N, C-alpha and C positions, 0 to 999 in steps of 0.2 A: 305361625307361618314365617316361612325362609323369605329372605329378600334377595335380589339380585344385585352383587355389588361388583358387576362389570364396569359400570361406569364408574364407580369408587377407585377401583384398580386402575382406569383409564387415566383418571386424575392425578392419581399417585403416580403414576409412569411420568407424567407430565413434569410432575415437581422432582422426582429422581433425576428425570433428565437434565433440569436446570440446575440442580445442586452438582451433579457430577460435571456440567459444563463450565462451572465457577472453578472447578479443581483441575491442578495440572499433572495430577498422577493419580495412579489407582487408590483408592479408598477402603477401609475397611466395611463390610457390611453392615456391621454396627453403628458405623458413623452416618451411613445412610439411612437406616432407619430412625437414627435420633435426630438427622437433619431435615426430617420432613415431618408434616402434623398429620399423619397417617398412622392407623395401628399398624405394629411391626409386621404382623401377618400379611396385611393387604401392601405393604411396601414390598416384602420379600415375593410376593405374586407380581408385584408391578417391575420388580427387577426380572424375575423369569418371562414377561411380555416383553421387555425391552431387548433382552435377549433372544427371544424368539424372532423378534423383528431385526434382529443384527445390529442392533444399534450399542451394546456394550459388550467389553470384554470381561470375564469372570475368572479369576484366577484363585486357585489354593494357594497360599504362602505359608507353610509351617501349619499353624494350627487357625488361620484366619483365613475369610473369603476376601477378596479384593475385588473391587468395582471400578472399572472405567469406561469412559466413552470410547468407541471405535474411532479412529482417526480417518 
């Protein structure tokens, strides 16, 4: 039976937001997924959630994806 992970994504979004709030520059997506205690796939979905809400910048830099809070 499939489970609804929407609430888990929401909690992860809060953790991602708090992590990014502590940083003063864009950080790689890998650092974001390593910096929170969630499955990396859930964390990536949480970043998408935050992007859809207009809370984060997502930048492609060479071969990395960088994430930062919008000012």
